[in-house]
C-alpha positions in Angstrom: -69.8 -1.8 -6.1 -67.4 -1.9 -9.0 -68.4 -1.3 -12.6 -67.8 -5.0 -13.3 -70.3 -5.9 -10.7 -72.8 -3.4 -12.1 -72.3 -4.8 -15.5 -73.6 -8.1 -14.2 -76.8 -6.7 -12.7 -79.6 -9.1 -13.6 -82.9 -7.9 -14.9 -85.0 -9.4 -12.1 -86.8 -6.4 -10.6 -90.4 -5.9 -11.5 -92.0 -2.4 -11.6 -94.2 -3.4 -8.6 -91.1 -4.0 -6.5 -89.8 -0.6 -7.4 -93.2 0.9 -6.5 -93.3 -0.7 -3.1 -89.9 0.6 -2.2 -91.5 4.0 -2.1 -93.7 3.0 0.8 -90.8 3.5 3.2 -90.0 7.0 2.0 -92.8 8.9 3.8 -91.3 8.0 7.2 -88.5 10.4 6.3 -91.0 13.2 6.8 -90.9 12.8 10.6 -87.6 14.5 11.4 -88.7 17.7 9.6 -92.4 18.0 9.8 -92.4 19.8 13.2 -89.8 22.4 12.2 -91.4 23.1 8.8 -94.8 23.5 10.5 -93.5 25.9 13.1 -92.1 28.2 10.4 -94.9 28.2 7.8 -97.8 26.8 9.8 -100.5 25.2 7.6 -98.6 26.1 4.5 -96.4 23.0 5.3 -99.0 20.9 3.5 -98.4 22.9 0.3 -94.6 22.5 0.8 -94.8 18.7 1.1 -97.2 18.2 -1.8 -95.3 20.5 -4.2 -92.0 18.9 -3.2 -93.4 15.5 -4.3 -94.5 17.0 -7.6 -91.0 18.3 -8.0 -89.9 14.7 -7.6 -92.0 13.8 -10.6 -90.1 16.3 -12.8 -86.6 15.3 -11.8 -87.2 11.6 -11.4 -88.3 11.3 -15.0 -84.8 12.6 -15.9 -83.1 10.2 -13.5 -85.2 7.3 -14.9 -83.8 8.0 -18.3 -80.2 8.6 -17.3 -79.8 5.4 -15.2 -80.9 3.3 -18.2 -78.5 5.1 -20.5 -75.6 4.3 -18.1 -76.5 0.8 -16.7 -72.9 0.3 -15.5 -72.9 3.5 -13.4 -73.5 3.4 -9.6 -76.7 5.3 -9.2 -77.2 9.0 -9.8 -73.7 10.0 -8.6 -72.2 7.3 -10.8 -74.1 8.7 -13.8 -72.8 12.2 -13.0 -69.2 11.0 -12.8 -69.6 9.1 -16.1 -70.9 12.3 -17.8 -68.4 14.7 -16.4 -65.3 12.6 -16.9 -63.2 13.4 -20.0 -63.3 10.9 -22.9 -59.6 11.3 -23.6 -56.7 9.8 -21.7 -54.9 12.4 -19.7 -51.5 12.4 -18.0 -52.7 14.8 -15.4 -55.6 14.9 -13.0 -59.0 15.1 -14.8 -60.6 18.0 -12.9 -63.8 17.3 -14.6 -64.0 14.0 -12.8 -64.1 16.0 -9.5 -67.6 17.3 -10.4 -69.1 13.8 -10.5 -67.0 12.7 -7.5 -68.2 15.6 -5.5 -71.8 14.8 -6.5 -71.3 11.3 -5.1 -69.8 12.7 -1.8 -72.7 15.2 -1.5 -75.2 12.5 -2.1 -73.5 10.3 0.5 -73.6 13.2 3.0 -77.3 13.7 2.2 -78.2 10.2 3.3 -75.6 8.9 5.8 -76.9 11.2 8.6 -80.2 9.2 8.5 -78.4 7.1 11.1 -77.8 10.0 13.5 -81.1 11.8 12.8 -83.3 8.8 13.5 -81.1 7.8 16.5 -81.7 11.1 18.1 -85.4 10.8 17.2 -85.6 7.5 18.9 -84.1 9.2 22.0 -86.8 11.9 21.8 -89.6 9.3 21.5 -88.2 7.3 24.4 -88.3 10.5 26.5 -91.9 11.3 25.4 -93.0 7.7 25.8 -91.8 7.3 29.4 -92.2 11.0 30.4 -88.6 11.3 31.4 -87.7 14.8 32.7 -84.2 15.0 31.3 -82.2 17.6 29.4 -78.7 18.8 28.7 -75.9 16.3 29.2 -78.3 13.7 30.3 -80.1 13.8 26.9 -76.6 13.7 25.3 -75.8 10.6 27.3 -79.1 8.9 26.3 -78.6 9.6 22.6 -75.0 8.4 22.7 -76.0 5.1 24.4 -78.8 4.6 21.8 -76.4 5.5 19.0 -73.7 3.1 20.2 -76.2 0.3 20.5 -77.7 1.0 17.1 -74.4 1.2 15.2 -73.1 -2.0 16.8 -76.3 -3.8 15.8 -76.1 -2.3 12.3 -72.5 -3.3 12.0 -73.0 -6.9 13.2 -76.1 -7.5 11.1 -74.5 -5.8 8.0 -71.2 -7.6 8.3 -73.1 -11.0 8.1 -74.4 -10.1 4.7 -77.9 -9.0 5.6 -78.1 -6.3 2.9 -81.4 -6.4 1.0 -81.9 -5.7 -2.7 -85.3 -4.8 -4.1 -87.2 -7.7 -2.6 -86.0 -7.2 1.0 -86.2 -3.4 0.5 -89.9 -3.9 -0.4 -90.6 -5.8 2.8 -88.7 -3.3 5.0 -90.5 -0.4 3.3 -94.0 -1.9 3.9 -93.2 -2.8 7.5 -91.7 0.6 8.3 -94.7 2.7 7.1 -97.4 0.7 8.9 -97.0 2.1 12.4 -97.2 5.7 11.3 -100.2 5.1 9.1 -102.0 3.3 12.0 -101.4 6.2 14.4 -102.6 8.8 12.0 -105.7 6.8 10.9 -106.4 6.6 14.7 -106.5 10.4 14.8 -109.1 10.4 12.1 -111.2 7.7 13.7 -111.2 9.2 17.2 -112.0 12.8 16.1 -108.7 14.2 17.1 -108.3 15.7 13.6 -110.1 19.0 12.8 -109.9 20.6 9.4 -110.8 23.9 11.0 -107.4 23.9 12.6 -105.7 24.0 9.2 -108.1 26.7 7.9 -107.6 29.0 10.8 -103.8 28.5 11.0 -102.9 28.2 7.4 -100.4 31.1 7.7 -98.9 32.6 10.9 -100.2 35.9 12.3 -96.9 37.6 11.2 -96.7 36.2 7.7 -96.7 38.9 5.1 -95.0 37.3 2.1 -92.1 39.7 2.5 -88.7 38.9 1.0 -87.6 37.1 4.2 -90.9 35.2 4.3 -90.4 34.0 0.8 -86.8 33.0 1.5 -88.0 31.0 4.4 -90.8 29.4 2.3 -88.3 28.3 -0.4 -85.9 27.2 2.3 -88.6 24.8 3.5 -88.7 23.4 -0.1 -85.0 22.9 0.0 -85.3 20.9 3.2 -88.5 19.0 2.2 -87.0 17.6 -1.0 -84.6 15.6 1.2 -87.5 13.3 1.9 -90.3 14.2 -0.5 -88.1 13.5 -3.6 -86.5 10.4 -2.2 -88.5 8.0 -4.2 -85.8 8.4 -6.8 -84.9 4.9 -5.5 -87.4 3.6 -8.0 -85.3 5.2 -10.8 -82.0 3.9 -9.4 -83.2 0.3 -9.9 -83.5 1.2 -13.7 -80.8 -1.2 -15.0 -82.3 -4.1 -13.0 -85.9 -3.8 -14.3 -87.0 -6.7 -16.5 -88.1 -4.2 -19.2 -86.6 -0.8 -18.4 -88.4 1.0 -21.2 -91.8 0.1 -19.7 -91.0 -0.7 -16.1 -89.2 2.6 -15.3 -92.2 4.9 -16.0 -94.6 2.4 -14.3 -92.5 2.3 -11.2 -91.9 6.1 -11.2 -95.5 7.2 -11.6 -96.8 4.6 -9.1 -94.1 5.6 -6.6 -94.9 9.3 -7.1 -98.6 8.7 -6.8 -98.2 6.8 -3.5 -95.9 9.4 -2.1 -98.2 12.2 -3.2 -101.1 10.6 -1.3 -99.0 9.8 1.8 -97.2 13.1 2.1 -100.5 14.9 1.8 -102.1 12.5 4.3 -99.3 12.7 6.9 -98.8 16.5 6.8 -102.6 17.2 6.9 -103.4 14.8 9.7 -100.5 15.9 11.9 -101.2 19.6 11.5 -105.0 19.2 11.7 -104.7 17.1 14.9 -102.1 19.1 16.8 -102.1 22.6 15.3 -99.2 25.0 15.9 -99.3 24.9 19.7 -99.5 21.1 19.8 -96.6 20.7 17.3 -94.5 23.2 19.3 -95.1 21.2 22.5 -94.4 17.9 20.9 -91.0 18.9 19.5 -89.4 16.2 17.4 -91.6 13.5 18.8 -94.6 14.7 16.7 -96.6 11.5 16.8 -96.3 10.9 20.5 -99.2 13.0 21.6 -101.4 11.6 18.8 -100.6 8.1 19.9 -101.4 9.1 23.5 -104.8 10.5 22.5 -105.7 7.6 20.2 -104.5 4.6 22.1 -104.3 5.8 25.7 -101.6 5.2 28.3 -101.1 1.5 27.6 -101.8 1.4 23.9 -99.4 4.3 23.2 -96.4 2.1 24.3 -97.3 -0.5 21.7 -97.8 2.0 18.9 -94.6 4.0 19.6 -92.5 0.8 20.0 -93.7 -0.2 16.6 -92.8 3.2 15.3 -89.3 3.0 16.9 -88.8 -0.4 15.2 -89.8 1.3 11.9 -87.1 3.9 12.5 -84.5 1.2 13.1 -85.4 -0.3 9.7 -84.9 3.1 8.1 -81.6 3.5 9.9 -80.5 0.1 8.5 -81.4 1.2 5.0 -79.4 4.4 5.4 -76.5 2.6 7.1 -76.0 -0.1 4.4 -76.7 2.3 1.5 -74.2 4.9 2.6 -71.6 2.2 3.3 -71.9 0.9 -0.2 -71.6 4.4 -1.6 -68.2 4.9 0.1 -67.1 1.5 -1.1 -68.3 2.4 -4.6 -66.5 5.7 -4.6 -63.2 4.0 -3.5 -63.7 1.5 -6.4 -64.0 4.4 -8.8 -60.8 6.0 -7.5 -62.4 8.9 -5.6 -61.6 7.8 -2.0 -58.7 6.0 -0.4 -58.5 2.2 -1.1 -59.1 1.6 2.6 -62.8 2.0 1.9 -62.6 -1.1 -0.4 -62.0 -3.4 2.5 -64.6 -6.2 2.8 -65.1 -9.3 5.0 -65.5 -12.9 3.9 -69.2 -12.2 3.2 -68.3 -9.5 0.7 -69.7 -6.7 3.0 -67.8 -3.3 3.0 -66.9 -3.5 6.7 -64.3 -0.7 6.6 -66.9 1.7 5.1 -69.4 0.5 7.6 -67.0 1.3 10.4 -66.5 4.8 9.0 -70.2 5.4 8.8 -70.6 4.2 12.4 -68.0 6.5 13.8 -69.1 9.5 11.6 -72.6 9.3 12.9 -71.6 9.0 16.5 -69.4 12.0 16.1 -72.4 13.9 14.6 -74.6 12.9 17.6 -71.8 14.0 20.0 -71.3 17.4 18.3 -75.0 18.2 18.2 -75.7 16.8 21.7 -72.8 18.8 23.2 -74.0 22.0 21.4 -77.5 21.4 22.7 -76.2 20.9 26.3 -74.5 24.3 26.0 -77.9 25.8 25.4 -77.5 26.5 21.6 -80.8 24.9 20.7 -79.2 22.3 18.4 -81.3 19.3 17.5 -81.4 16.5 14.9 -82.7 19.3 12.6 -79.2 20.8 12.7 -77.9 17.7 11.1 -80.8 17.4 8.7 -80.5 20.9 7.4 -76.8 20.4 6.9 -77.3 17.2 5.0 -80.1 18.8 2.9 -77.4 21.2 1.6 -75.6 18.1 0.2 -78.8 16.9 -1.3 -79.4 20.2 -3.1 -75.9 20.1 -4.6 -76.0 16.4 -5.5 -79.4 16.9 -7.3 -78.1 20.0 -9.1 -75.1 18.2 -10.4 -77.0 15.0 -11.3 -79.7 17.1 -13.2 -76.9 19.0 -15.0 -75.5 15.6 -16.0 -78.9 14.7 -17.6 -78.9 18.0 -19.6 -75.4 17.2 -20.8 -76.5 13.7 -21.9 -79.1 15.3 -24.2 -76.8 17.9 -25.7 -73.2 16.6 -25.8 -72.2 14.7 -28.9 -70.7 11.9 -26.7 -74.0 11.0 -25.2 -77.0 12.3 -27.2 -77.1 9.3 -29.6 -76.8 6.6 -26.9 -79.6 4.1 -26.6 -82.3 5.1 -24.1 -84.5 2.2 -23.0 -86.7 4.8 -21.3 -86.9 8.2 -22.9 -88.4 11.2 -21.1 -90.2 13.8 -23.2 -87.9 15.7 -25.6 -88.7 19.0 -23.9 -87.4 17.6 -20.7 -83.8 18.9 -21.2 -85.2 22.5 -21.0 -87.4 21.7 -18.0 -84.4 20.1 -16.2 -82.1 23.1 -17.1 -84.6 25.3 -15.3 -84.6 22.9 -12.3 -80.7 23.0 -12.2 -80.9 26.7 -11.7 -83.7 26.3 -9.2 -81.5 23.9 -7.1 -78.3 26.0 -7.2 -79.7 29.6 -7.1 -83.0 29.3 -5.3 -83.2 26.3 -3.0 -79.5 26.2 -1.9 -79.2 29.8 -0.8 -82.7 29.9 0.8 -81.8 26.7 2.6 -78.7 28.4 4.1 -80.9 31.2 5.3 -83.5 28.8 6.6 -80.9 26.9 8.6 -79.6 30.1 10.1 -83.1 31.2 11.2 -84.2 27.9 12.5 -81.1 27.2 14.5 -80.5 30.8 15.4 -76.9 30.4 14.4 -74.4 29.2 11.8 -73.8 25.7 13.1 -75.7 23.8 10.4 -74.1 25.9 7.6 -70.6 25.4 9.1 -71.2 21.7 9.6 -72.4 21.3 6.0 -69.6 23.3 4.4 -66.8 21.6 6.4 -68.0 18.1 5.6 -68.7 18.8 2.0 -65.5 20.8 1.3 -63.3 18.3 3.2 -63.7 15.9 0.3 -61.9 18.1 -2.2 -58.3 17.9 -0.7 -59.0 14.2 0.0 -59.9 13.6 -3.6 -56.8 15.4 -5.0 -54.6 13.4 -2.6 -56.2 10.1 -3.9 -55.8 11.2 -7.6 -52.1 12.0 -7.0 -51.5 8.7 -5.2 -53.4 6.6 -7.7 -52.0 8.3 -10.8 -48.5 9.2 -9.7 -49.3 12.9 -10.4 -47.1 15.5 -8.7 -48.1 18.6 -10.5 -51.8 19.4 -10.7 
């Protein structure tokens, strides 16, 4: 989306629409709830709840920043606006790279939603039909599912079926219903036992040693990928009818809903399955709960609804990440090829790239798993969580700069976070870069028993830098950097 398009954004979104968008966020807990639980046992409930509370802190800053820069394209767009020089230069503005890298990291944080949930659909199909497959057969299943999904996403998306806040509201509500029904069933049938949480709150070998603490904070680094994702409510800031009032209403309501649902989901899953049950379930955490609650016949209906919900989340990630690439190209940070659209105005070139990118991710992880390296969708998720850490750190640093730099500190702020927030966010910037990011690297190594997630994350993130310099030279006719 170009800046001109952003400048024309109509103020038609109500705070209630922004609130309901958050209802789709808790589904993002499913890819990671098993792995987090297996590392920190019942402490996983603390991880999810505290991560949502972290979202309250940083999303207040985001809510202010998006109303200060209504022409910017979301959080990465704000970062680019802040870190770009205000003087015309004859050489490449290296400061612009910070904001551009933030956009790329943010894109990498969310585009693997397609691959992650595609592989989860494969896992749920295996659990649902009790297929005894592994290795290359599993890779084949995931590739078939992946090809079918990206073709469907591309065809639907190219016809202009991208939703704004209203359609996003509907999709969010529909996507969360199956998970809530399954977990309410665990409560109603007596599958849930609070004693399970009390007796398994920490693992038998947990000593709060340095490595245990590093793992614990690594879980926070991973959990924020989903638990802080209700930033969507803040991103709609320029489109609210009355940003000064609607932004805080939407943010606090979103946060309250997510706080309840993340506590509910993590508590019911762990209290119903316990450590052993989660270990046996693998990625398909809700499959044994659906089996217990609904029986052999009913589980098919419940899990099919859950798979449909996953497809809706995939659609959101697919279209959103495609628009991000298109936006970055419009801002001169990616090759102009990504600007290609069809007659319906949809970014089909970017959609094609997202499709191929995710299929390659599925192929790499599936092949690694077939070789016996223990790779799963968590390998992709932990790599993309690195991007989310960096994107958040840069975006939060941009907020601090808007409060302190003479270029920005006197700009109009339809929504104004508390004055002390610049100091709170400065601490959070350090927390993202110097606590969560390194602990997440260690977490990824321990969980995958290797360096594949770290290598995957660094290769994809750093690959953007030479591409960006090439684009700057080509667009500006610069030879000497």
